[in-house]
N, CA, C and O atoms as a Tripos MOL2 file, in Angstrom:
@<TRIPOS>MOLECULE
protein
  276   275    69     0     0
PROTEIN
NO_CHARGES

@<TRIPOS>ATOM
      1 N         -65.8960  -17.7940  136.9040 N.3       1 MET1
      2 CA        -65.3020  -16.4690  136.7870 C.3       1 MET1
      3 C         -64.5810  -16.3690  135.4470 C.2       1 MET1
      4 O         -63.8360  -17.2810  135.0910 O.2       1 MET1
      5 N         -64.7840  -15.2730  134.6850 N.am      2 PRO2
      6 CA        -64.1220  -15.1210  133.3960 C.3       2 PRO2
      7 C         -62.6100  -14.9950  133.5610 C.2       2 PRO2
      8 O         -62.1110  -14.4800  134.5610 O.2       2 PRO2
      9 N         -61.9070  -15.4800  132.5540 N.am      3 GLU3
     10 CA        -60.4550  -15.3970  132.5600 C.3       3 GLU3
     11 C         -60.0310  -13.9530  132.3090 C.2       3 GLU3
     12 O         -60.6060  -13.2780  131.4550 O.2       3 GLU3
     13 N         -59.0450  -13.4850  133.0340 N.am      4 VAL4
     14 CA        -58.5360  -12.1250  132.8660 C.3       4 VAL4
     15 C         -57.4380  -12.1440  131.8150 C.2       4 VAL4
     16 O         -56.4990  -12.9370  131.8890 O.2       4 VAL4
     17 N         -57.5690  -11.2630  130.8410 N.am      5 VAL5
     18 CA        -56.5720  -11.1430  129.7920 C.3       5 VAL5
     19 C         -55.8910   -9.7980  129.9490 C.2       5 VAL5
     20 O         -56.5410   -8.7530  129.9260 O.2       5 VAL5
     21 N         -54.5860   -9.8320  130.1070 N.am      6 GLU6
     22 CA        -53.8310   -8.5890  130.2420 C.3       6 GLU6
     23 C         -53.5890   -7.9880  128.8600 C.2       6 GLU6
     24 O         -53.2210   -8.6920  127.9200 O.2       6 GLU6
     25 N         -53.7990   -6.6950  128.7530 N.am      7 ILE7
     26 CA        -53.6140   -5.9800  127.4960 C.3       7 ILE7
     27 C         -52.4330   -5.0260  127.6670 C.2       7 ILE7
     28 O         -52.4540   -4.1700  128.5510 O.2       7 ILE7
     29 N         -51.4050   -5.1670  126.8300 N.am      8 PRO8
     30 CA        -50.2710   -4.2370  126.9320 C.3       8 PRO8
     31 C         -50.7420   -2.8000  126.7620 C.2       8 PRO8
     32 O         -51.5210   -2.5030  125.8570 O.2       8 PRO8
     33 N         -50.2780   -1.9160  127.6200 N.am      9 ILE9
     34 CA        -50.7250   -0.5270  127.6130 C.3       9 ILE9
     35 C         -50.4570    0.1450  126.2620 C.2       9 ILE9
     36 O         -51.2290    1.0070  125.8420 O.2       9 ILE9
     37 N         -49.3680   -0.2410  125.5770 N.am     10 GLU10
     38 CA        -49.0570    0.3520  124.2800 C.3      10 GLU10
     39 C         -50.1690    0.0580  123.2670 C.2      10 GLU10
     40 O         -50.5030    0.9060  122.4390 O.2      10 GLU10
     41 N         -50.7260   -1.1270  123.3410 N.am     11 LEU11
     42 CA        -51.7760   -1.5190  122.4100 C.3      11 LEU11
     43 C         -53.0500   -0.7160  122.6440 C.2      11 LEU11
     44 O         -53.7630   -0.4080  121.6890 O.2      11 LEU11
     45 N         -53.3430   -0.3790  123.8690 N.am     12 THR12
     46 CA        -54.5760    0.3420  124.1780 C.3      12 THR12
     47 C         -54.5240    1.7930  123.6920 C.2      12 THR12
     48 O         -55.5620    2.4420  123.5630 O.2      12 THR12
     49 N         -53.3300    2.2980  123.4270 N.am     13 LYS13
     50 CA        -53.1910    3.6700  122.9460 C.3      13 LYS13
     51 C         -53.0900    3.7430  121.4290 C.2      13 LYS13
     52 O         -53.0130    4.8300  120.8560 O.2      13 LYS13
     53 N         -53.0910    2.5810  120.7790 N.am     14 PHE14
     54 CA        -52.9670    2.5260  119.3290 C.3      14 PHE14
     55 C         -54.2310    3.0540  118.6760 C.2      14 PHE14
     56 O         -55.3420    2.7290  119.0960 O.2      14 PHE14
     57 N         -54.0560    3.8660  117.6510 N.am     15 GLN15
     58 CA        -55.1860    4.3950  116.8820 C.3      15 GLN15
     59 C         -54.9280    4.1230  115.4080 C.2      15 GLN15
     60 O         -53.8000    3.8580  114.9930 O.2      15 GLN15
     61 N         -55.9910    4.1940  114.6350 N.am     16 LEU16
     62 CA        -55.8080    4.0440  113.1980 C.3      16 LEU16
     63 C         -54.8800    5.1450  112.7020 C.2      16 LEU16
     64 O         -55.0560    6.3080  113.0660 O.2      16 LEU16
     65 N         -53.8990    4.7980  111.8800 N.am     17 PRO17
     66 CA        -53.0600    5.8410  111.2830 C.3      17 PRO17
     67 C         -53.9370    6.8050  110.4820 C.2      17 PRO17
     68 O         -54.9860    6.4210  109.9650 O.2      17 PRO17
     69 N         -53.5010    8.0380  110.3890 N.am     18 GLU18
     70 CA        -54.2910    9.0750  109.7190 C.3      18 GLU18
     71 C         -54.6730    8.6840  108.2960 C.2      18 GLU18
     72 O         -55.8060    8.9160  107.8760 O.2      18 GLU18
     73 N         -53.7360    8.0900  107.5470 N.am     19 ALA19
     74 CA        -54.0300    7.7010  106.1700 C.3      19 ALA19
     75 C         -55.0840    6.5880  106.1140 C.2      19 ALA19
     76 O         -55.9170    6.5680  105.2080 O.2      19 ALA19
     77 N         -55.0470    5.6770  107.0690 N.am     20 VAL20
     78 CA        -56.0340    4.5890  107.1060 C.3      20 VAL20
     79 C         -57.4090    5.1490  107.4580 C.2      20 VAL20
     80 O         -58.4170    4.7670  106.8630 O.2      20 VAL20
     81 N         -57.4390    6.0530  108.4250 N.am     21 HIS21
     82 CA        -58.7010    6.7030  108.7920 C.3      21 HIS21
     83 C         -59.2640    7.4910  107.5980 C.2      21 HIS21
     84 O         -60.4670    7.4660  107.3370 O.2      21 HIS21
     85 N         -58.3790    8.1860  106.8840 N.am     22 ALA22
     86 CA        -58.8140    8.9600  105.7200 C.3      22 ALA22
     87 C         -59.3790    8.0390  104.6350 C.2      22 ALA22
     88 O         -60.3630    8.3830  103.9790 O.2      22 ALA22
     89 N         -58.7650    6.8830  104.4480 N.am     23 ARG23
     90 CA        -59.2690    5.9370  103.4410 C.3      23 ARG23
     91 C         -60.6520    5.4330  103.8390 C.2      23 ARG23
     92 O         -61.5510    5.3540  103.0020 O.2      23 ARG23
     93 N         -60.8210    5.0950  105.1020 N.am     24 LEU24
     94 CA        -62.1270    4.6430  105.5710 C.3      24 LEU24
     95 C         -63.1670    5.7440  105.3710 C.2      24 LEU24
     96 O         -64.2730    5.4770  104.9010 O.2      24 LEU24
     97 N         -62.8180    6.9640  105.7210 N.am     25 GLN25
     98 CA        -63.7510    8.0770  105.5620 C.3      25 GLN25
     99 C         -64.1060    8.2900  104.0920 C.2      25 GLN25
    100 O         -65.2590    8.5630  103.7600 O.2      25 GLN25
    101 N         -63.1090    8.1640  103.2120 N.am     26 PHE26
    102 CA        -63.3530    8.2900  101.7750 C.3      26 PHE26
    103 C         -64.3660    7.2480  101.3050 C.2      26 PHE26
    104 O         -65.3150    7.5720  100.5910 O.2      26 PHE26
    105 N         -64.1570    5.9970  101.7110 N.am     27 LEU27
    106 CA        -65.0670    4.9260  101.2900 C.3      27 LEU27
    107 C         -66.4800    5.1590  101.8250 C.2      27 LEU27
    108 O         -67.4620    4.9790  101.1040 O.2      27 LEU27
    109 N         -66.5730    5.5600  103.0880 N.am     28 LEU28
    110 CA        -67.8930    5.7980  103.6780 C.3      28 LEU28
    111 C         -68.5850    6.9930  103.0360 C.2      28 LEU28
    112 O         -69.7860    6.9440  102.7680 O.2      28 LEU28
    113 N         -67.8360    8.0670  102.7870 N.am     29 ASP29
    114 CA        -68.4110    9.2460  102.1250 C.3      29 ASP29
    115 C         -68.8730    8.9060  100.7140 C.2      29 ASP29
    116 O         -69.9320    9.3550  100.2750 O.2      29 ASP29
    117 N         -68.0850    8.1210  100.0170 N.am     30 ARG30
    118 CA        -68.4390    7.7140   98.6580 C.3      30 ARG30
    119 C         -69.7400    6.9040   98.6620 C.2      30 ARG30
    120 O         -70.6230    7.1110   97.8300 O.2      30 ARG30
    121 N         -69.8310    5.9840   99.6130 N.am     31 GLN31
    122 CA        -71.0400    5.1690   99.7250 C.3      31 GLN31
    123 C         -72.2460    6.0440  100.0890 C.2      31 GLN31
    124 O         -73.3310    5.8820   99.5300 O.2      31 GLN31
    125 N         -72.0450    6.9690  101.0290 N.am     32 ASP32
    126 CA        -73.1340    7.8470  101.4620 C.3      32 ASP32
    127 C         -73.6160    8.7770  100.3570 C.2      32 ASP32
    128 O         -74.7680    9.2090  100.3630 O.2      32 ASP32
    129 N         -72.7320    9.0860   99.4070 N.am     33 SER33
    130 CA        -73.1290    9.9910   98.3200 C.3      33 SER33
    131 C         -73.8360    9.2420   97.1820 C.2      33 SER33
    132 O         -74.1610    9.8360   96.1540 O.2      33 SER33
    133 N         -74.0700    7.9460   97.3690 N.am     34 GLY34
    134 CA        -74.8410    7.1960   96.3850 C.3      34 GLY34
    135 C         -74.0380    6.3300   95.4420 C.2      34 GLY34
    136 O         -74.6120    5.6150   94.6220 O.2      34 GLY34
    137 N         -72.7190    6.3790   95.5420 N.am     35 HIS35
    138 CA        -71.8860    5.5170   94.7010 C.3      35 HIS35
    139 C         -71.8970    4.0960   95.2630 C.2      35 HIS35
    140 O         -71.8540    3.8930   96.4760 O.2      35 HIS35
    141 N         -71.9540    3.1380   94.3750 N.am     36 THR36
    142 CA        -71.8830    1.7420   94.7900 C.3      36 THR36
    143 C         -70.4170    1.3440   94.9090 C.2      36 THR36
    144 O         -69.6400    1.5040   93.9680 O.2      36 THR36
    145 N         -70.0530    0.8270   96.0690 N.am     37 LEU37
    146 CA        -68.6820    0.3630   96.2620 C.3      37 LEU37
    147 C         -68.5140   -1.0040   95.6180 C.2      37 LEU37
    148 O         -69.4460   -1.8070   95.5820 O.2      37 LEU37
    149 N         -67.3150   -1.2580   95.1120 N.am     38 SER38
    150 CA        -67.0270   -2.5870   94.5730 C.3      38 SER38
    151 C         -66.9960   -3.5770   95.7370 C.2      38 SER38
    152 O         -66.9800   -3.1780   96.9020 O.2      38 SER38
    153 N         -66.9890   -4.8490   95.4170 N.am     39 GLN39
    154 CA        -66.9350   -5.8680   96.4670 C.3      39 GLN39
    155 C         -65.6580   -5.7080   97.2920 C.2      39 GLN39
    156 O         -65.6900   -5.8260   98.5170 O.2      39 GLN39
    157 N         -64.5430   -5.4420   96.6280 N.am     40 ASN40
    158 CA        -63.2790   -5.2490   97.3480 C.3      40 ASN40
    159 C         -63.3390   -4.0170   98.2540 C.2      40 ASN40
    160 O         -62.8650   -4.0540   99.3890 O.2      40 ASN40
    161 N         -63.9200   -2.9340   97.7530 N.am     41 GLU41
    162 CA        -64.0350   -1.7160   98.5670 C.3      41 GLU41
    163 C         -64.9540   -1.9490   99.7670 C.2      41 GLU41
    164 O         -64.6820   -1.4610  100.8640 O.2      41 GLU41
    165 N         -66.0310   -2.6870   99.5580 N.am     42 THR42
    166 CA        -66.9460   -2.9960  100.6580 C.3      42 THR42
    167 C         -66.2430   -3.8280  101.7190 C.2      42 THR42
    168 O         -66.3890   -3.5670  102.9130 O.2      42 THR42
    169 N         -65.4800   -4.8270  101.2890 N.am     43 GLN43
    170 CA        -64.7370   -5.6610  102.2340 C.3      43 GLN43
    171 C         -63.6730   -4.8460  102.9580 C.2      43 GLN43
    172 O         -63.4630   -5.0170  104.1580 O.2      43 GLN43
    173 N         -63.0040   -3.9620  102.2260 N.am     44 GLU44
    174 CA        -61.9920   -3.1050  102.8270 C.3      44 GLU44
    175 C         -62.6200   -2.2030  103.8900 C.2      44 GLU44
    176 O         -62.1050   -2.0890  105.0020 O.2      44 GLU44
    177 N         -63.7240   -1.5710  103.5410 N.am     45 ALA45
    178 CA        -64.4060   -0.6800  104.4840 C.3      45 ALA45
    179 C         -64.8550   -1.4470  105.7220 C.2      45 ALA45
    180 O         -64.6900   -0.9670  106.8430 O.2      45 ALA45
    181 N         -65.4240   -2.6410  105.5270 N.am     46 GLN46
    182 CA        -65.8880   -3.4260  106.6690 C.3      46 GLN46
    183 C         -64.7200   -3.8420  107.5640 C.2      46 GLN46
    184 O         -64.8300   -3.8210  108.7900 O.2      46 GLN46
    185 N         -63.6110   -4.2190  106.9470 N.am     47 GLY47
    186 CA        -62.4200   -4.5800  107.7280 C.3      47 GLY47
    187 C         -61.8980   -3.4060  108.5420 C.2      47 GLY47
    188 O         -61.5110   -3.5740  109.6980 O.2      47 GLY47
    189 N         -61.8850   -2.2220  107.9480 N.am     48 LEU48
    190 CA        -61.4170   -1.0300  108.6600 C.3      48 LEU48
    191 C         -62.3760   -0.6450  109.7870 C.2      48 LEU48
    192 O         -61.9440   -0.2090  110.8530 O.2      48 LEU48
    193 N         -63.6780   -0.8080  109.5460 N.am     49 ILE49
    194 CA        -64.6630   -0.5410  110.5960 C.3      49 ILE49
    195 C         -64.4740   -1.5110  111.7450 C.2      49 ILE49
    196 O         -64.4980   -1.1120  112.9090 O.2      49 ILE49
    197 N         -64.2840   -2.7890  111.4260 N.am     50 ASP50
    198 CA        -64.0650   -3.8010  112.4640 C.3      50 ASP50
    199 C         -62.8230   -3.4750  113.2820 C.2      50 ASP50
    200 O         -62.8360   -3.5900  114.5080 O.2      50 ASP50
    201 N         -61.7490   -3.0700  112.6080 N.am     51 LEU51
    202 CA        -60.5170   -2.7180  113.2980 C.3      51 LEU51
    203 C         -60.7160   -1.5020  114.2040 C.2      51 LEU51
    204 O         -60.2590   -1.4940  115.3470 O.2      51 LEU51
    205 N         -61.3940   -0.4840  113.6930 N.am     52 ALA52
    206 CA        -61.6480    0.7190  114.4920 C.3      52 ALA52
    207 C         -62.4950    0.3930  115.7200 C.2      52 ALA52
    208 O         -62.2420    0.9150  116.8060 O.2      52 ALA52
    209 N         -63.4940   -0.4650  115.5510 N.am     53 GLU53
    210 CA        -64.3270   -0.8630  116.6910 C.3      53 GLU53
    211 C         -63.5230   -1.6610  117.7080 C.2      53 GLU53
    212 O         -63.6770   -1.4630  118.9130 O.2      53 GLU53
    213 N         -62.6680   -2.5580  117.2340 N.am     54 PHE54
    214 CA        -61.8240   -3.3440  118.1230 C.3      54 PHE54
    215 C         -60.9060   -2.4400  118.9340 C.2      54 PHE54
    216 O         -60.7620   -2.6220  120.1430 O.2      54 PHE54
    217 N         -60.2870   -1.4730  118.2770 N.am     55 LEU55
    218 CA        -59.3950   -0.5480  118.9810 C.3      55 LEU55
    219 C         -60.1660    0.2910  120.0000 C.2      55 LEU55
    220 O         -59.6550    0.5710  121.0850 O.2      55 LEU55
    221 N         -61.3770    0.6880  119.6640 N.am     56 SER56
    222 CA        -62.2130    1.4400  120.6070 C.3      56 SER56
    223 C         -62.5460    0.5980  121.8300 C.2      56 SER56
    224 O         -62.5040    1.0850  122.9600 O.2      56 SER56
    225 N         -62.8780   -0.6710  121.5960 N.am     57 LEU57
    226 CA        -63.1750   -1.5630  122.7240 C.3      57 LEU57
    227 C         -61.9540   -1.7710  123.6090 C.2      57 LEU57
    228 O         -62.0700   -1.7910  124.8340 O.2      57 LEU57
    229 N         -60.7780   -1.9260  122.9910 N.am     58 LEU58
    230 CA        -59.5500   -2.0570  123.7800 C.3      58 LEU58
    231 C         -59.3310   -0.8280  124.6500 C.2      58 LEU58
    232 O         -59.0010   -0.9370  125.8310 O.2      58 LEU58
    233 N         -59.5200    0.3400  124.0510 N.am     59 PHE59
    234 CA        -59.3330    1.5880  124.8010 C.3      59 PHE59
    235 C         -60.3150    1.6750  125.9680 C.2      59 PHE59
    236 O         -59.9260    2.0040  127.0890 O.2      59 PHE59
    237 N         -61.5870    1.3800  125.7020 N.am     60 LEU60
    238 CA        -62.5890    1.4460  126.7650 C.3      60 LEU60
    239 C         -62.3040    0.4310  127.8720 C.2      60 LEU60
    240 O         -62.4550    0.7290  129.0560 O.2      60 LEU60
    241 N         -61.8890   -0.7710  127.4690 N.am     61 ARG61
    242 CA        -61.5540   -1.8030  128.4550 C.3      61 ARG61
    243 C         -60.3760   -1.3550  129.3190 C.2      61 ARG61
    244 O         -60.3860   -1.5520  130.5340 O.2      61 ARG61
    245 N         -59.3620   -0.7550  128.6960 N.am     62 SER62
    246 CA        -58.2020   -0.3020  129.4650 C.3      62 SER62
    247 C         -58.5960    0.8150  130.4290 C.2      62 SER62
    248 O         -58.0810    0.8730  131.5450 O.2      62 SER62
    249 N         -59.5010    1.7020  130.0130 N.am     63 GLN63
    250 CA        -59.9700    2.7680  130.8900 C.3      63 GLN63
    251 C         -60.7070    2.1880  132.0890 C.2      63 GLN63
    252 O         -60.5510    2.6590  133.2160 O.2      63 GLN63
    253 N         -61.4960    1.1780  131.8370 N.am     64 ARG64
    254 CA        -62.2590    0.5280  132.9160 C.3      64 ARG64
    255 C         -61.3230   -0.1590  133.8940 C.2      64 ARG64
    256 O         -61.5060   -0.0630  135.1070 O.2      64 ARG64
    257 N         -60.3090   -0.8610  133.3630 N.am     65 VAL65
    258 CA        -59.3540   -1.5570  134.2260 C.3      65 VAL65
    259 C         -58.5780   -0.5470  135.0550 C.2      65 VAL65
    260 O         -58.3890   -0.7490  136.2540 O.2      65 VAL65
    261 N         -58.1260    0.5340  134.4360 N.am     66 GLN66
    262 CA        -57.3620    1.5610  135.1620 C.3      66 GLN66
    263 C         -58.2200    2.2050  136.2460 C.2      66 GLN66
    264 O         -57.7210    2.5540  137.3160 O.2      66 GLN66
    265 N         -59.4940    2.3590  135.9700 N.am     67 LYS67
    266 CA        -60.4100    2.9900  136.9390 C.3      67 LYS67
    267 C         -60.5360    2.1420  138.2030 C.2      67 LYS67
    268 O         -60.6250    2.6750  139.3090 O.2      67 LYS67
    269 N         -60.5440    0.8090  138.0310 N.am     68 PHE68
    270 CA        -60.7340   -0.0890  139.1570 C.3      68 PHE68
    271 C         -59.4240   -0.5960  139.7460 C.2      68 PHE68
    272 O         -59.4390   -1.4140  140.6650 O.2      68 PHE68
    273 N         -58.2820   -0.1180  139.2260 N.am     69 SER69
    274 CA        -56.9730   -0.5530  139.7570 C.3      69 SER69
    275 C         -56.5720    0.2640  140.9400 C.2      69 SER69
    276 O         -55.5050    0.0390  141.5130 O.2      69 SER69
@<TRIPOS>BOND
     1     1     2 1
     2     2     3 1
     3     3     4 2
     4     3     5 am
     5     5     6 1
     6     6     7 1
     7     7     8 2
     8     7     9 am
     9     9    10 1
    10    10    11 1
    11    11    12 2
    12    11    13 am
    13    13    14 1
    14    14    15 1
    15    15    16 2
    16    15    17 am
    17    17    18 1
    18    18    19 1
    19    19    20 2
    20    19    21 am
    21    21    22 1
    22    22    23 1
    23    23    24 2
    24    23    25 am
    25    25    26 1
    26    26    27 1
    27    27    28 2
    28    27    29 am
    29    29    30 1
    30    30    31 1
    31    31    32 2
    32    31    33 am
    33    33    34 1
    34    34    35 1
    35    35    36 2
    36    35    37 am
    37    37    38 1
    38    38    39 1
    39    39    40 2
    40    39    41 am
    41    41    42 1
    42    42    43 1
    43    43    44 2
    44    43    45 am
    45    45    46 1
    46    46    47 1
    47    47    48 2
    48    47    49 am
    49    49    50 1
    50    50    51 1
    51    51    52 2
    52    51    53 am
    53    53    54 1
    54    54    55 1
    55    55    56 2
    56    55    57 am
    57    57    58 1
    58    58    59 1
    59    59    60 2
    60    59    61 am
    61    61    62 1
    62    62    63 1
    63    63    64 2
    64    63    65 am
    65    65    66 1
    66    66    67 1
    67    67    68 2
    68    67    69 am
    69    69    70 1
    70    70    71 1
    71    71    72 2
    72    71    73 am
    73    73    74 1
    74    74    75 1
    75    75    76 2
    76    75    77 am
    77    77    78 1
    78    78    79 1
    79    79    80 2
    80    79    81 am
    81    81    82 1
    82    82    83 1
    83    83    84 2
    84    83    85 am
    85    85    86 1
    86    86    87 1
    87    87    88 2
    88    87    89 am
    89    89    90 1
    90    90    91 1
    91    91    92 2
    92    91    93 am
    93    93    94 1
    94    94    95 1
    95    95    96 2
    96    95    97 am
    97    97    98 1
    98    98    99 1
    99    99   100 2
   100    99   101 am
   101   101   102 1
   102   102   103 1
   103   103   104 2
   104   103   105 am
   105   105   106 1
   106   106   107 1
   107   107   108 2
   108   107   109 am
   109   109   110 1
   110   110   111 1
   111   111   112 2
   112   111   113 am
   113   113   114 1
   114   114   115 1
   115   115   116 2
   116   115   117 am
   117   117   118 1
   118   118   119 1
   119   119   120 2
   120   119   121 am
   121   121   122 1
   122   122   123 1
   123   123   124 2
   124   123   125 am
   125   125   126 1
   126   126   127 1
   127   127   128 2
   128   127   129 am
   129   129   130 1
   130   130   131 1
   131   131   132 2
   132   131   133 am
   133   133   134 1
   134   134   135 1
   135   135   136 2
   136   135   137 am
   137   137   138 1
   138   138   139 1
   139   139   140 2
   140   139   141 am
   141   141   142 1
   142   142   143 1
   143   143   144 2
   144   143   145 am
   145   145   146 1
   146   146   147 1
   147   147   148 2
   148   147   149 am
   149   149   150 1
   150   150   151 1
   151   151   152 2
   152   151   153 am
   153   153   154 1
   154   154   155 1
   155   155   156 2
   156   155   157 am
   157   157   158 1
   158   158   159 1
   159   159   160 2
   160   159   161 am
   161   161   162 1
   162   162   163 1
   163   163   164 2
   164   163   165 am
   165   165   166 1
   166   166   167 1
   167   167   168 2
   168   167   169 am
   169   169   170 1
   170   170   171 1
   171   171   172 2
   172   171   173 am
   173   173   174 1
   174   174   175 1
   175   175   176 2
   176   175   177 am
   177   177   178 1
   178   178   179 1
   179   179   180 2
   180   179   181 am
   181   181   182 1
   182   182   183 1
   183   183   184 2
   184   183   185 am
   185   185   186 1
   186   186   187 1
   187   187   188 2
   188   187   189 am
   189   189   190 1
   190   190   191 1
   191   191   192 2
   192   191   193 am
   193   193   194 1
   194   194   195 1
   195   195   196 2
   196   195   197 am
   197   197   198 1
   198   198   199 1
   199   199   200 2
   200   199   201 am
   201   201   202 1
   202   202   203 1
   203   203   204 2
   204   203   205 am
   205   205   206 1
   206   206   207 1
   207   207   208 2
   208   207   209 am
   209   209   210 1
   210   210   211 1
   211   211   212 2
   212   211   213 am
   213   213   214 1
   214   214   215 1
   215   215   216 2
   216   215   217 am
   217   217   218 1
   218   218   219 1
   219   219   220 2
   220   219   221 am
   221   221   222 1
   222   222   223 1
   223   223   224 2
   224   223   225 am
   225   225   226 1
   226   226   227 1
   227   227   228 2
   228   227   229 am
   229   229   230 1
   230   230   231 1
   231   231   232 2
   232   231   233 am
   233   233   234 1
   234   234   235 1
   235   235   236 2
   236   235   237 am
   237   237   238 1
   238   238   239 1
   239   239   240 2
   240   239   241 am
   241   241   242 1
   242   242   243 1
   243   243   244 2
   244   243   245 am
   245   245   246 1
   246   246   247 1
   247   247   248 2
   248   247   249 am
   249   249   250 1
   250   250   251 1
   251   251   252 2
   252   251   253 am
   253   253   254 1
   254   254   255 1
   255   255   256 2
   256   255   257 am
   257   257   258 1
   258   258   259 1
   259   259   260 2
   260   259   261 am
   261   261   262 1
   262   262   263 1
   263   263   264 2
   264   263   265 am
   265   265   266 1
   266   266   267 1
   267   267   268 2
   268   267   269 am
   269   269   270 1
   270   270   271 1
   271   271   272 2
   272   271   273 am
   273   273   274 1
   274   274   275 1
   275   275   276 2
@<TRIPOS>SUBSTRUCTURE
     1 MET1         2 RESIDUE 1 A MET
     2 PRO2         6 RESIDUE 1 A PRO
     3 GLU3        10 RESIDUE 1 A GLU
     4 VAL4        14 RESIDUE 1 A VAL
     5 VAL5        18 RESIDUE 1 A VAL
     6 GLU6        22 RESIDUE 1 A GLU
     7 ILE7        26 RESIDUE 1 A ILE
     8 PRO8        30 RESIDUE 1 A PRO
     9 ILE9        34 RESIDUE 1 A ILE
    10 GLU10       38 RESIDUE 1 A GLU
    11 LEU11       42 RESIDUE 1 A LEU
    12 THR12       46 RESIDUE 1 A THR
    13 LYS13       50 RESIDUE 1 A LYS
    14 PHE14       54 RESIDUE 1 A PHE
    15 GLN15       58 RESIDUE 1 A GLN
    16 LEU16       62 RESIDUE 1 A LEU
    17 PRO17       66 RESIDUE 1 A PRO
    18 GLU18       70 RESIDUE 1 A GLU
    19 ALA19       74 RESIDUE 1 A ALA
    20 VAL20       78 RESIDUE 1 A VAL
    21 HIS21       82 RESIDUE 1 A HIS
    22 ALA22       86 RESIDUE 1 A ALA
    23 ARG23       90 RESIDUE 1 A ARG
    24 LEU24       94 RESIDUE 1 A LEU
    25 GLN25       98 RESIDUE 1 A GLN
    26 PHE26      102 RESIDUE 1 A PHE
    27 LEU27      106 RESIDUE 1 A LEU
    28 LEU28      110 RESIDUE 1 A LEU
    29 ASP29      114 RESIDUE 1 A ASP
    30 ARG30      118 RESIDUE 1 A ARG
    31 GLN31      122 RESIDUE 1 A GLN
    32 ASP32      126 RESIDUE 1 A ASP
    33 SER33      130 RESIDUE 1 A SER
    34 GLY34      134 RESIDUE 1 A GLY
    35 HIS35      138 RESIDUE 1 A HIS
    36 THR36      142 RESIDUE 1 A THR
    37 LEU37      146 RESIDUE 1 A LEU
    38 SER38      150 RESIDUE 1 A SER
    39 GLN39      154 RESIDUE 1 A GLN
    40 ASN40      158 RESIDUE 1 A ASN
    41 GLU41      162 RESIDUE 1 A GLU
    42 THR42      166 RESIDUE 1 A THR
    43 GLN43      170 RESIDUE 1 A GLN
    44 GLU44      174 RESIDUE 1 A GLU
    45 ALA45      178 RESIDUE 1 A ALA
    46 GLN46      182 RESIDUE 1 A GLN
    47 GLY47      186 RESIDUE 1 A GLY
    48 LEU48      190 RESIDUE 1 A LEU
    49 ILE49      194 RESIDUE 1 A ILE
    50 ASP50      198 RESIDUE 1 A ASP
    51 LEU51      202 RESIDUE 1 A LEU
    52 ALA52      206 RESIDUE 1 A ALA
    53 GLU53      210 RESIDUE 1 A GLU
    54 PHE54      214 RESIDUE 1 A PHE
    55 LEU55      218 RESIDUE 1 A LEU
    56 SER56      222 RESIDUE 1 A SER
    57 LEU57      226 RESIDUE 1 A LEU
    58 LEU58      230 RESIDUE 1 A LEU
    59 PHE59      234 RESIDUE 1 A PHE
    60 LEU60      238 RESIDUE 1 A LEU
    61 ARG61      242 RESIDUE 1 A ARG
    62 SER62      246 RESIDUE 1 A SER
    63 GLN63      250 RESIDUE 1 A GLN
    64 ARG64      254 RESIDUE 1 A ARG
    65 VAL65      258 RESIDUE 1 A VAL
    66 GLN66      262 RESIDUE 1 A GLN
    67 LYS67      266 RESIDUE 1 A LYS
    68 PHE68      270 RESIDUE 1 A PHE
    69 SER69      274 RESIDUE 1 A SER
């Protein structure tokens, strides 16, 4: 049986700050318009995408746990 990890409810409601989301959108829009991102910008964008995906998974997991509680 998998180990159960409790997630603090405050963490599950955390979202990317507006400025961080705007920076990610800027980098993605720039890349989509044909500009080549620098290595640092590419790493920054990937890190922000990873963080956004992690937060989404936390939110979905908390919704699932609440549904079955």
